[in-house]
N, C-alpha and C positions, 0 to 999 in steps of 0.2 A: 467391469465398465462402470464408471462413475455417472450418477444422475445429475451432477452439478452443471449448471449453466455457466458458472464462472468458478474457477478454483485457483487460488494463489497459495503457493507453498514456499515458506521460508524466504520471503523476499526481503531484500535490504537495499537501501538507497543511501549513498554517501556523496555528499557535496564537498567541494573544496572552497574554503573561505578566502578572503583577500590576502591573508598571510600564508596561503597554501597549506593550511591545516585541514585535516579530514574532519568533517562534521557529519555524524550519523543522523539522518532524518527519519528513516524507517529501519527498524532492526528486527529481523527474523519474524515477520508477520505471516501468518497462515490463516486462511478461512476459505469456505466454499459457500456458494449461493446456488440453490437449486433453481432450475428453470421455472419461471413464473412466481418465484418467491420475492417478497419485498424485503430489502435489506438496507440498513442505515449504518453510517459510520459516525459515532458520537465520541466527543472528547474535547478537551480544552484547546484553546488557541495554541498553535505551534506543535501539536502532537503528531502531525503527519497525515491527516485526513486528505488534504488536497494533494499532497505528494503521491499518495496511494492511487487516487483517482487519475492523476496525470500519468502514472505508470501504466494503469489499465488502458487509458486512452492512447498511449503511445507518444505522449508529449515529453 
């Protein structure tokens, strides 16, 4: 049994652009956050931080 409060395994998000081409926004991301642990997503603009948070939130 995992002690993770949140666990993501091998998540991928692919969008379709205006020309119907596949654009990979998040590629094979995995991490876990233990209950009560403080966790941050850091990275440059356009790296997928907001996309990951939207996936967690169900948007």
